N, C-alpha and C positions, 0 to 999 in steps of 0.2 A: 840559347842563341836567339836573339830577337828576329822577328819577321822582317826580312830584307825586301822592301817593296820593289827595288830594282830587279831582283831575281824574279819576283812575282810578275812584273811587267814583261820581262824578257821571256819568261816561260809561257805565259798565257796571253800576252798582249795582242797577238794576231789570231786569237781563238785557239781552243784546244779541247780535246776530249779526255776527260779524267774518269778512270774507273771508279765505280762506287765502292764503298767499303764492303758491302755485302750485296748479294743479289745479281751479280754479273751484269750490271747495267752501266750506262755511261752518263756522266754529267757533262753537258755541253757548255763550255765557256766561250762567250762570243767576243770578249775583249776585256781590257783593263784600262782604267784611266787613273788619275792621281788619287782618287777617293774611293773607287769601287772596283770590284770584279763583277762583270756582267755575265749572267747565266740564263739558260733557257731550257725548257723541255717542250714537248709537243703541246702541253696544256697551259703553261705559264711562262712568264718572263720575270726575272727578279735581279737583284744585285746584292752583293755582300759588301758592307762598308769596311774600308781599310782600318778605321779606328777600332771597330769591334774585333776584327781579326787580329790586330796587333795586341789588343787587350787580352784576347783569348790565349795567344801564344805566351804573353807575359805571365798569365796566371798558370799556364801549363808549367812554365819554367820555375815558378814559385812553389809548385806542388799543390796549388789550390784546385786546379782542374785536372782530372785524370787524363792520361795519355791513351787509354783504351777507348776506342771510338764509341762504343755503346754508352759508357758512362760519361764520356766527353760531351755528348749531345745534351744529356740532362744537366750537367754542370754548366755548360755554355748558356743554356736557357736561364739558369738561376743567376749566374755571376756576370754575364756579359749582356746578352740580349736574346729575345725570342725572334731571331732574324735568320730564318733558313739554317738552323743549327746543324741539320743533317748535311746540307750542302757544304757548310763550313768544314765539317768533319771530312768529307770526301777530299776537299782541297788540301786541308792540313795534313791528311794522311799521305796524299800524293807528294807533298813537300817534305815529308819525313818527320813531322812533329808528333804524329800519332803512331801507335803500335798496331799490330794485327787485331782484328775484331774477335772478341770472345763472347759477344752478346752483352746484354745489359743485366746486371745483377745488383739489386738494391744493397746499399752499404749500411743501412741502419736496421 
């Protein structure tokens, strides 16, 4: 199932707190526009591009990128972009695209 940006906008458009995959922390989403999800922490402000998130979901669906968050982060950096891959994992886990975290285990 592709990433539905209307769902993303509705869910996070007014801001939201998303639990992190591990560590019992919170990722703060400040809003969504047509091209990005905007996030912040006490130390930084960033955004995740829609195009990269959509590509990541497509590659998950094709079986190129792993659904397990630890491996997803490494795959996302290789196949999509080194653009806050861990934050992308938190959001895609919250949206149901990723499974429970089992840690990172090299596959080669």
